[in-house]
C-alpha positions as CSV (number, residue, x, y, z in Angstrom):
1,M,-97.3,5.8,45.8
2,A,-96.9,5.9,42.3
3,I,-97.2,2.6,40.5
4,P,-94.7,2.4,37.4
5,N,-95.9,2.4,34.1
6,R,-95.8,-0.9,32.4
7,D,-95.0,1.0,28.6
8,S,-92.8,2.8,30.0
9,K,-90.7,-0.2,31.4
10,Q,-91.7,-1.7,28.0
11,R,-90.1,1.1,26.2
12,N,-86.7,0.8,28.5
13,K,-86.0,-3.0,27.8
14,R,-86.6,-2.1,24.2
15,G,-84.1,0.4,24.1
16,S,-81.4,-1.2,25.9
17,I,-81.8,-4.3,23.4
18,I,-81.3,-1.7,20.5
19,T,-78.4,-0.1,21.9
20,F,-76.7,-3.8,22.6
21,A,-77.6,-4.8,19.2
22,V,-76.7,-1.7,17.6
23,I,-73.1,-1.9,19.6
24,L,-72.8,-5.6,18.7
25,A,-73.4,-4.8,15.1
26,L,-70.9,-2.2,15.0
27,T,-68.7,-5.1,16.6
28,L,-69.2,-7.5,14.3
29,V,-68.5,-5.2,11.6
30,V,-65.4,-4.4,13.0
31,L,-64.6,-7.9,13.5
32,G,-66.3,-8.8,9.9
33,S,-64.0,-6.1,8.6
34,G,-61.1,-7.3,10.4
35,F,-61.3,-10.6,9.0
36,I,-61.6,-9.5,5.8
37,F,-58.5,-7.9,5.9
38,F,-56.5,-10.0,7.7
39,V,-57.6,-12.9,4.7
40,L,-56.7,-10.4,2.5
41,F,-53.3,-9.3,4.1
42,M,-52.4,-13.4,4.5
43,G,-53.8,-13.8,0.8
44,G,-51.9,-10.8,-0.9
45,Q,-48.8,-12.1,1.3
46,K,-49.6,-15.7,-0.4
47,E,-49.6,-14.1,-3.9
48,T,-46.7,-12.0,-3.3
49,K,-44.7,-14.8,-2.1
50,N,-46.1,-16.9,-4.9
51,A,-44.8,-14.2,-7.6
52,V,-41.6,-13.6,-5.8
53,D,-41.3,-17.5,-6.4
54,A,-41.8,-17.4,-9.7
55,G,-39.8,-14.6,-10.4
56,I,-36.7,-16.1,-8.6
57,L,-37.0,-19.3,-10.6
58,N,-37.5,-17.8,-13.6
59,A,-34.3,-15.6,-13.2
60,G,-32.1,-19.0,-12.4
61,K,-33.5,-20.5,-15.4
62,Q,-32.5,-17.7,-17.8
63,A,-29.2,-17.3,-16.2
64,I,-28.2,-20.7,-17.7
65,D,-28.3,-19.5,-21.2
66,K,-28.6,-15.3,-21.1
67,I,-26.0,-14.4,-19.0
68,S,-23.0,-15.1,-21.4
69,V,-19.6,-13.4,-21.9
70,P,-17.6,-13.6,-25.2
71,L,-14.2,-16.0,-25.4
72,A,-11.5,-14.4,-24.6
73,G,-9.7,-15.5,-27.3
74,G,-12.3,-15.3,-30.2
75,P,-13.0,-17.3,-33.0
76,L,-9.0,-18.5,-32.4
77,S,-9.5,-19.6,-28.9
78,P,-9.0,-23.3,-27.9
79,F,-12.5,-23.4,-26.3
80,A,-14.5,-22.2,-30.2
81,D,-15.8,-25.5,-30.4
82,I,-17.2,-26.0,-27.1
83,T,-19.4,-23.0,-27.1
84,T,-22.7,-24.9,-28.3
85,D,-25.6,-27.0,-26.8
86,R,-25.2,-30.0,-28.9
87,A,-23.2,-32.8,-28.9
88,A,-22.3,-32.8,-32.7
89,N,-18.6,-32.2,-33.7
90,Y,-19.3,-30.4,-37.0
91,L,-21.3,-27.5,-35.2
92,M,-19.6,-24.4,-35.1
93,G,-19.9,-22.1,-32.1
94,D,-20.8,-19.2,-30.8
95,G,-17.9,-17.7,-29.1
96,Q,-19.9,-17.1,-25.9
97,I,-19.4,-19.1,-22.5
98,N,-22.7,-19.3,-20.0
99,L,-23.7,-21.4,-17.2
100,R,-24.2,-24.3,-19.7
101,R,-21.3,-24.5,-21.0
102,V,-18.5,-22.7,-18.6
103,N,-18.3,-26.7,-17.4
104,R,-17.4,-27.9,-20.5
105,M,-14.5,-24.9,-21.0
106,W,-12.9,-26.4,-17.7
107,G,-12.9,-29.7,-18.8
108,K,-11.3,-29.0,-22.3
109,A,-8.6,-26.8,-20.2
110,M,-8.0,-29.9,-17.5
111,L,-7.6,-32.3,-21.1
112,I,-5.0,-30.3,-22.2
113,A,-3.2,-30.1,-18.8
114,I,-3.5,-33.7,-18.6
115,N,-2.5,-34.6,-21.8
116,A,0.7,-32.2,-20.9
117,A,1.6,-33.9,-18.2
118,A,1.6,-37.2,-19.5
119,M,3.8,-35.6,-22.0
120,Q,6.0,-34.3,-19.4
121,S,6.2,-37.6,-17.5
122,E,7.4,-38.8,-21.0
123,G,9.9,-36.0,-22.0
124,N,8.5,-35.0,-25.0
125,V,6.3,-31.9,-23.9
126,G,7.8,-29.7,-25.9
127,S,5.9,-26.2,-26.2
128,G,2.5,-28.2,-24.8
129,A,3.3,-27.1,-21.0
130,S,2.9,-23.5,-22.0
131,N,0.0,-24.1,-24.2
132,A,-1.9,-25.7,-21.0
133,Q,-0.7,-22.8,-18.9
134,S,-2.4,-20.7,-22.1
135,A,-5.4,-22.3,-21.8
136,F,-5.8,-22.6,-18.3
137,N,-5.3,-18.6,-18.1
138,E,-8.1,-18.3,-20.5
139,A,-10.7,-20.4,-18.9
140,Q,-10.1,-18.9,-15.4
141,Q,-10.5,-15.3,-17.0
142,V,-13.3,-15.8,-18.8
143,S,-15.0,-17.7,-15.7
144,D,-14.3,-14.8,-13.5
145,T,-15.8,-12.4,-15.7
146,L,-18.9,-14.8,-16.1
147,A,-19.1,-15.3,-12.4
148,Q,-18.9,-11.6,-11.6
149,K,-21.4,-11.2,-14.5
150,L,-23.8,-13.5,-12.7
151,M,-23.3,-11.9,-9.5
152,T,-24.7,-8.6,-10.7
153,Q,-28.4,-8.4,-9.6
154,Q,-29.4,-6.0,-12.2
155,N,-28.4,-8.8,-14.7
156,L,-31.1,-11.0,-13.1
157,H,-34.1,-7.9,-12.6
158,S,-35.4,-8.3,-15.9
159,F,-36.0,-12.2,-15.9
160,F,-37.2,-11.8,-12.2
161,Q,-39.5,-9.3,-13.6
162,D,-40.8,-11.0,-16.8
163,V,-42.7,-13.4,-14.9
164,A,-43.1,-12.0,-11.1
165,G,-44.7,-8.9,-12.8
166,Q,-47.6,-10.9,-14.3
167,N,-48.6,-12.5,-11.4
168,S,-51.9,-11.7,-9.9
169,I,-51.9,-9.9,-6.6
170,R,-55.4,-8.8,-6.9
171,M,-55.8,-9.4,-3.1
172,L,-53.9,-6.3,-2.4
173,G,-56.1,-3.8,-4.6
174,N,-56.5,-3.4,-8.4
175,G,-53.2,-2.3,-10.3
176,V,-51.1,-3.8,-7.4
177,Q,-48.0,-5.7,-9.2
178,I,-44.6,-7.0,-7.7
179,K,-41.5,-5.0,-8.6
180,V,-37.7,-6.3,-8.4
181,K,-36.7,-4.6,-4.6
182,S,-33.0,-4.2,-5.3
183,G,-30.4,-4.8,-2.5
184,T,-29.2,-7.4,-0.1
185,G,-32.1,-10.0,-1.0
186,W,-30.0,-10.7,-4.1
187,E,-27.8,-12.9,-3.4
188,T,-25.7,-16.1,-5.0
189,S,-24.7,-19.2,-3.5
190,L,-22.6,-22.4,-4.3
191,L,-24.6,-25.6,-3.4
192,D,-24.5,-29.4,-3.4
193,R,-20.7,-29.2,-3.1
194,G,-18.6,-32.4,-3.8
195,C,-22.1,-33.0,-5.9
196,E,-21.8,-34.2,-9.7
197,S,-20.8,-31.3,-12.3
198,N,-22.5,-32.1,-15.7
199,L,-19.4,-33.0,-17.2
200,V,-19.3,-36.9,-17.8
201,L,-15.7,-38.5,-18.0
202,N,-15.2,-40.9,-20.8
203,G,-15.1,-44.4,-19.9
204,S,-14.7,-46.1,-16.3
205,P,-12.3,-45.8,-13.5
206,P,-9.4,-45.6,-12.9
207,F,-8.2,-44.7,-16.5
208,F,-11.3,-42.9,-18.2
209,N,-9.6,-43.2,-21.6
210,L,-6.9,-40.7,-20.6
211,P,-3.5,-40.7,-22.1
212,P,-1.5,-44.0,-20.9
213,G,-0.2,-44.3,-17.8
214,Y,-2.6,-41.4,-16.3
215,T,-4.6,-42.1,-13.4
216,L,-7.2,-39.3,-12.3
217,P,-7.6,-39.3,-8.2
218,N,-10.5,-41.5,-6.9
219,N,-11.8,-38.0,-5.1
220,Y,-12.2,-35.7,-8.4
221,F,-14.8,-37.6,-9.8
222,T,-18.7,-39.6,-8.6
223,K,-21.6,-41.1,-9.9
224,C,-25.2,-39.6,-9.8
225,T,-25.9,-38.1,-5.9
226,R,-29.5,-38.1,-6.4
227,P,-31.1,-40.8,-4.2
228,N,-32.9,-43.1,-6.6
229,P,-30.4,-42.1,-9.9
230,P,-32.1,-41.8,-13.1
231,A,-31.3,-45.2,-15.4
232,E,-29.3,-42.9,-17.5
233,A,-27.0,-42.2,-14.9
234,A,-26.4,-45.5,-14.1
235,N,-22.9,-45.8,-15.9
236,L,-21.9,-42.2,-15.9
237,Y,-19.0,-40.9,-13.8
238,F,-18.7,-36.9,-13.2
239,L,-16.2,-34.5,-12.1
240,K,-16.9,-33.3,-8.9
241,G,-18.3,-30.1,-8.5
242,Y,-17.1,-27.3,-6.4
243,T,-14.0,-29.5,-5.6
244,P,-10.4,-28.4,-6.3
245,L,-8.9,-30.5,-9.4
246,T,-5.2,-30.2,-9.6
247,V,-3.2,-31.0,-12.7
248,G,0.0,-29.7,-13.4
249,G,-0.3,-27.3,-10.4
250,K,-3.0,-25.7,-11.9
251,T,-6.4,-25.9,-9.9
252,F,-9.7,-26.4,-12.2
253,W,-12.9,-26.0,-11.7
254,Q,-16.5,-27.2,-12.2
255,V,-20.0,-26.1,-11.0
256,P,-22.0,-28.8,-9.2
257,F,-25.6,-29.7,-11.3
258,K,-27.6,-33.0,-10.3
259,F,-27.9,-34.9,-12.8
260,D,-31.5,-34.1,-14.8
261,D,-32.5,-32.3,-11.4
262,K,-34.8,-29.7,-12.1
263,P,-34.1,-26.0,-10.9
264,H,-36.2,-25.4,-7.8
265,L,-36.6,-23.5,-4.8
266,V,-34.7,-24.2,-1.5
267,A,-35.0,-23.1,2.0
268,R,-33.1,-19.9,3.2
269,S,-31.1,-21.8,5.6
270,T,-29.6,-24.1,3.3
271,F,-28.7,-21.0,0.8
272,D,-27.2,-18.7,3.4
273,A,-25.1,-21.6,4.9
274,N,-23.4,-22.1,1.1
275,T,-22.9,-18.3,0.4
276,M,-19.1,-17.4,0.1
277,K,-18.9,-15.3,3.1
278,N,-20.5,-17.9,4.9
279,Q,-18.3,-21.0,3.7
280,P,-15.5,-19.6,1.9
281,L,-14.9,-21.6,-1.2
282,N,-10.7,-21.6,-2.6
283,W,-12.1,-20.1,-5.8
284,N,-11.3,-16.5,-5.5
285,F,-14.7,-15.5,-8.1
286,A,-16.4,-19.1,-7.7
287,V,-19.3,-19.3,-10.6
288,P,-22.7,-19.4,-8.8
289,N,-25.2,-22.2,-9.1
290,A,-28.1,-20.6,-6.8
291,F,-29.8,-17.3,-6.9
292,S,-31.8,-15.2,-4.5
293,G,-34.2,-12.3,-5.1
294,E,-36.6,-10.1,-3.4
295,G,-39.7,-8.1,-4.8
296,E,-42.3,-5.9,-3.1
297,A,-46.2,-5.6,-4.2
298,I,-46.6,-1.8,-5.3
299,K,-49.4,0.0,-6.8
300,S,-48.6,3.3,-6.0
301,G,-47.2,5.6,-3.1
302,P,-45.3,3.1,-0.4
303,Q,-44.6,-0.2,-1.0
304,G,-46.8,-3.3,0.2
305,E,-45.8,-6.4,0.9
306,K,-42.5,-7.9,0.0
307,A,-41.1,-11.4,-0.2
308,T,-37.8,-13.5,-0.6
309,S,-37.2,-16.5,-2.5
310,W,-34.3,-18.9,-2.8
311,M,-33.9,-21.0,-5.6
312,L,-31.2,-23.8,-7.0
313,T,-31.0,-24.0,-11.1
314,N,-29.6,-26.8,-13.4
315,P,-29.1,-27.0,-17.1
316,R,-30.0,-30.6,-16.9
317,E,-27.9,-31.4,-19.8
318,P,-24.8,-33.4,-19.2
319,F,-21.8,-33.1,-21.8
320,Q,-18.6,-35.4,-22.3
321,M,-15.2,-33.7,-21.6
322,A,-13.7,-33.6,-25.3
323,M,-11.9,-31.6,-27.6
324,P,-14.9,-31.6,-30.2
325,H,-12.9,-29.8,-32.8
326,S,-9.4,-32.3,-32.6
327,F,-7.7,-34.2,-35.0
328,V,-4.5,-36.9,-35.3
329,K,-2.4,-36.2,-38.4
330,I,-0.9,-39.3,-39.8
331,H,1.9,-38.9,-42.2
332,V,3.3,-41.3,-44.5
333,D,7.0,-40.6,-45.8
334,E,8.0,-41.9,-48.8
335,N,9.2,-45.5,-49.2
336,K,12.6,-46.0,-50.1
337,S,14.9,-48.5,-51.7
338,H,18.4,-49.4,-50.2
339,W,20.8,-51.1,-51.8
340,F,23.8,-53.5,-50.4
341,Y,26.7,-55.1,-51.8
342,Y,29.2,-57.4,-50.2
343,P,32.7,-56.3,-51.9
344,G,34.7,-57.8,-49.3
345,G,32.8,-61.1,-49.4
346,P,30.2,-62.5,-48.0
347,P,28.6,-62.3,-44.3
348,P,29.8,-62.3,-41.8
349,L,31.9,-60.0,-43.9
350,P,30.0,-56.1,-43.3
351,D,28.1,-55.0,-46.1
352,T,28.0,-51.6,-47.8
353,E,25.2,-49.5,-49.1
354,F,25.5,-48.2,-52.2
355,G,24.2,-45.7,-54.6
356,I,21.4,-43.1,-53.8
357,A,17.9,-44.7,-52.2
358,Q,15.2,-44.9,-54.7
359,T,11.8,-43.8,-54.3
360,Y,8.6,-46.5,-54.8
361,G,4.9,-46.1,-54.6
362,Y,1.7,-48.3,-53.5
363,T,1.7,-50.1,-56.3
364,T,4.4,-53.0,-57.6
365,E,7.5,-51.9,-59.4
366,T,11.0,-53.0,-60.6
367,Q,14.4,-51.2,-59.9
368,N,17.6,-52.0,-60.8
369,S,21.1,-51.3,-59.5
370,S,24.8,-51.7,-59.9
371,M,28.1,-51.5,-58.1
372,P,31.4,-51.5,-59.3
373,A,33.5,-54.2,-57.4
374,G,30.5,-54.9,-55.7
375,G,31.4,-58.3,-54.9
376,L,34.3,-60.0,-54.0
377,L,36.9,-60.5,-57.3
378,C,33.4,-59.0,-59.0
379,A,34.2,-55.8,-61.5
380,T,30.7,-55.3,-61.0
381,V,27.8,-56.8,-59.3
382,S,24.2,-55.7,-61.0
383,A,20.6,-56.6,-59.6
384,F,18.2,-56.4,-62.4
385,N,13.9,-56.1,-62.4
386,V,13.9,-56.3,-58.7
387,L,10.3,-56.5,-57.8
388,L,9.4,-53.7,-55.1
389,G,5.9,-52.7,-53.7
390,T,4.5,-55.3,-52.3
391,D,5.1,-54.5,-48.5
392,V,2.9,-51.5,-49.4
393,V,0.5,-52.0,-52.5
394,G,-3.1,-52.5,-51.3
395,R,-2.8,-51.5,-47.7
396,S,-4.4,-49.3,-45.7
397,L,-3.1,-46.5,-43.4
398,D,-4.0,-49.4,-40.4
399,G,-1.9,-52.0,-42.6
400,L,1.2,-49.4,-43.2
401,I,1.2,-48.7,-39.1
402,F,0.2,-51.8,-37.6
403,G,0.7,-54.3,-40.2
404,M,4.3,-56.6,-41.0
405,P,6.9,-56.0,-39.7
406,E,4.8,-55.3,-36.8
407,G,7.1,-54.4,-34.1
408,N,5.7,-53.5,-30.5
409,T,2.4,-51.6,-32.0
410,T,1.2,-51.7,-28.2
411,A,2.4,-47.9,-27.6
412,V,1.1,-46.8,-30.9
413,E,-2.4,-48.4,-30.4
414,N,-2.5,-47.0,-27.0
415,Y,-1.9,-43.4,-28.0
416,L,-4.1,-43.4,-30.7
417,T,-7.2,-45.1,-29.1
418,N,-6.9,-42.4,-26.4
419,R,-6.7,-39.6,-28.7
420,C,-9.5,-40.9,-30.7
421,N,-11.8,-41.2,-27.2
422,E,-10.9,-37.3,-26.7
423,M,-12.3,-36.4,-29.8
424,L,-15.6,-37.7,-28.7
425,S,-18.2,-35.4,-27.2
426,V,-21.5,-37.2,-27.2
427,T,-22.3,-38.7,-23.4
428,G,-21.6,-42.4,-22.9
429,R,-19.8,-42.5,-25.8
430,S,-16.1,-44.4,-26.1
431,A,-13.7,-45.5,-28.8
432,S,-12.3,-49.1,-28.4
433,K,-9.4,-50.2,-30.5
434,S,-11.4,-52.2,-32.8
435,D,-12.7,-48.4,-33.4
436,M,-9.8,-46.6,-34.2
437,H,-8.4,-49.6,-36.4
438,N,-11.7,-49.8,-38.7
439,A,-11.1,-45.9,-39.0
440,L,-7.8,-46.4,-40.3
441,S,-8.5,-49.1,-42.5
442,N,-11.1,-46.8,-44.7
443,P,-10.5,-48.0,-48.5
444,V,-10.3,-44.5,-49.5
445,T,-6.8,-44.2,-47.9
446,I,-5.7,-47.0,-50.3
447,G,-6.6,-45.4,-53.4
448,S,-5.3,-41.9,-52.0
449,L,-1.6,-43.4,-51.1
450,I,-1.5,-44.6,-54.8
451,A,-2.8,-41.4,-55.9
452,G,0.2,-39.4,-54.1
453,V,-1.6,-38.6,-51.1
454,R,0.9,-39.0,-48.0
455,D,-1.8,-36.8,-45.6
456,F,-4.4,-38.0,-43.6
457,Y,-6.5,-37.0,-40.6
458,L,-8.2,-39.2,-38.2
459,Y,-11.3,-37.3,-36.4
460,S,-14.8,-37.4,-35.3
461,P,-17.6,-35.9,-37.4
462,D,-20.1,-36.4,-35.3
463,G,-18.7,-36.7,-31.6
464,Q,-19.4,-40.4,-31.7
465,T,-18.1,-42.3,-34.7
466,L,-14.7,-42.4,-36.2
467,K,-13.2,-41.4,-39.6
468,C,-10.2,-41.1,-41.3
469,I,-9.8,-39.1,-44.7
470,P,-7.1,-38.1,-47.1
471,A,-5.8,-34.3,-47.0
472,P,-7.9,-33.3,-50.0
473,Q,-11.1,-34.4,-48.4
474,T,-11.3,-32.3,-45.5
475,I,-12.5,-29.3,-47.5
476,A,-15.9,-30.7,-47.0
477,E,-15.3,-30.3,-43.1
478,P,-14.8,-26.8,-42.3
479,W,-13.9,-26.8,-39.0
480,L,-11.3,-29.6,-40.1
481,A,-9.8,-27.7,-42.9
482,A,-9.0,-24.6,-41.1
483,I,-6.7,-26.1,-38.5
484,I,-5.2,-28.8,-40.2
485,A,-2.2,-27.2,-40.7
486,N,-1.5,-27.0,-37.0
487,T,0.9,-29.2,-35.8
488,P,1.7,-30.8,-32.4
489,D,2.9,-29.0,-29.7
490,G,5.3,-31.9,-28.3
491,T,8.3,-33.4,-29.9
492,E,8.8,-36.7,-31.9
493,K,9.6,-39.9,-30.4
494,K,9.8,-43.7,-32.4
495,V,7.9,-46.1,-31.0
496,I,8.7,-48.7,-33.5
497,D,12.2,-48.6,-34.3
498,E,13.5,-50.2,-37.4
499,A,10.9,-53.3,-37.2
500,S,12.3,-55.8,-39.6
501,M,11.3,-59.1,-41.4
502,P,12.6,-61.1,-44.5
503,A,11.0,-60.2,-47.7
504,P,9.7,-62.5,-50.7
505,I,12.4,-60.8,-52.7
506,F,14.5,-63.1,-53.9
507,F,16.8,-63.1,-57.5
508,V,20.4,-63.8,-59.5
509,P,22.6,-60.7,-59.5
510,T,24.3,-60.5,-62.8
511,V,28.3,-60.9,-61.5
512,V,31.4,-59.7,-64.1
513,P,34.1,-61.3,-62.5
514,D,37.1,-59.4,-62.3
515,P,39.9,-60.4,-64.9
516,F,40.9,-64.1,-64.8
517,C,38.2,-64.5,-62.2
518,S,34.8,-66.4,-63.0
519,P,31.6,-66.1,-61.0
520,K,31.1,-68.7,-58.0
521,L,27.9,-67.1,-56.0
522,A,25.2,-64.8,-57.1
523,L,22.3,-64.7,-54.6
524,G,19.9,-61.9,-54.1
525,W,17.4,-60.8,-51.1
526,G,15.5,-58.2,-49.4
527,L,14.6,-57.2,-45.8
528,W,11.3,-55.1,-45.0
529,K,11.9,-52.2,-42.7
530,K,9.6,-50.2,-40.7
531,D,9.9,-47.1,-38.2
532,V,6.6,-45.5,-36.6
533,A,7.2,-42.0,-34.4
534,W,4.4,-40.7,-32.6
535,Q,4.8,-36.9,-31.5
536,P,2.1,-36.1,-29.1
537,G,-0.4,-32.7,-29.0
538,T,-2.4,-31.6,-26.0
539,G,-5.1,-30.5,-28.4
540,Y,-4.4,-26.8,-27.7
541,N,-4.5,-25.6,-31.3
542,G,-6.7,-28.6,-32.4
543,C,-3.6,-31.3,-33.1
544,L,-4.1,-34.0,-30.3
545,G,-0.6,-35.7,-31.9
546,Q,0.9,-37.2,-35.4
547,V,1.7,-40.5,-36.5
548,R,4.9,-40.7,-39.1
549,V,5.3,-44.4,-40.7
550,K,8.7,-44.7,-42.6
551,R,8.8,-47.8,-44.8
552,W,11.7,-49.0,-46.5
553,T,13.1,-52.3,-48.0
554,N,16.9,-53.3,-47.5
555,V,17.7,-55.3,-50.7
556,H,21.1,-57.2,-50.3
557,V,23.2,-58.3,-53.3
558,L,25.7,-61.1,-53.2
559,G,28.2,-61.8,-55.9
560,V,31.2,-63.4,-55.3
561,S,33.9,-64.4,-58.0
562,S,37.1,-66.6,-57.7
563,F,40.3,-67.5,-59.5
564,P,40.2,-70.6,-61.4
């Protein structure tokens, strides 16, 4: 029997070990290659997702300002004054509406409608209702056009590509780049329904410095809805977004933008739940505030990795609901003196106005009047050198409107204070009655009245203060000078009707008695009178209303003669 060779056994063992080692090495190489491929795949997927996230965030941010539509009415549009990105009333707009400004447009249209509704309730709406409808129609047309442009994915592609294409996708190989993947991955959504828009109401509930007697429904506004709201928002109230706001039978809208909330990514479930198809909104062309986008990693040939991202945008800039380029006109009628005589005898017998009313200015002057048979048994009764003008001399516009004789000035004060607030565009700024009175007390108006100026304009030069200037000075405000010829679209009504008070006018008239008679009584006195009329305007053409002041003096001349 042959004995196995020990060397042969050793060689067989070594061969088995080598074979096993080779197989193990190959297995490790395969596993290692697979692991590396897996790592590269996962890394490439993450890089793709990061690039797409960055791309859609940029697209949403750029959409705020760079996707815009022109106003339908062009430079003459009632919304031309809100096509700026700063609350400074002296600025001229560029005529474009975008996501940053769309709520300002809807807000101004709503404010015009609120003015018209208040005018309607008082019976002096005039053409204000039709102007409010025109403003609404233009706002809706422009808003619809903007919404459709924002929902057209091609308008976002370049913004997406600008950032997504710059991101590194090295784990998928050299030269790999993210490209837009057109299709169903690009959608819009309507998030944060019922939260605040970026439009701030002037003042506090329930009246918000709106027209006297007008109250905004409680479900139309909200405070900041963010958890732990920023301190700057503590005292602000906002119109609600994606909530129907009905005024005068017309429905106005706002896009929600939480106060100072940064544009950010959102979950797909949140995005999808708020799309128009999944949760319809009764706004046919709702302006979206959220966007999704899809990209794919491509080198050449077939597509590589792809990813979809969803984001909520926000301009992070609040505006106050206002009409920046607006004004109230103050017109002062010529002062008149009316002369009354008592041909039948002293009061309570009736007086008779005689002669043509005379005009007096804003400095004192003397006037004369004489009436044949102007007193009982008098051939003539005459008033000489009667001092007039003391009711207006040295008075500002505020004194002319609210000064003696006062009458019930409350309504005028409320109308003017409301309209002053509608001019203020700086967030959180309100005008008090004192602010209004101070503006009308501008000393410049005193000299202008003496110089013969009769038209003045109350406006806000900067969106936070008030100013009243005579007509010739409006040339310094180009936007104001361009619209001062516009008149209120409401109808005029008297709010102070013949306020009266005794005037410091006392004199002794000259009495020429009838033949065979002699003077028995000669007495002269005066009464100051005032009318104030208010003609409201919706602000559609920039004119928020007109105050017309009429002042006059009734001079009473009493002469009585008798037989000896």
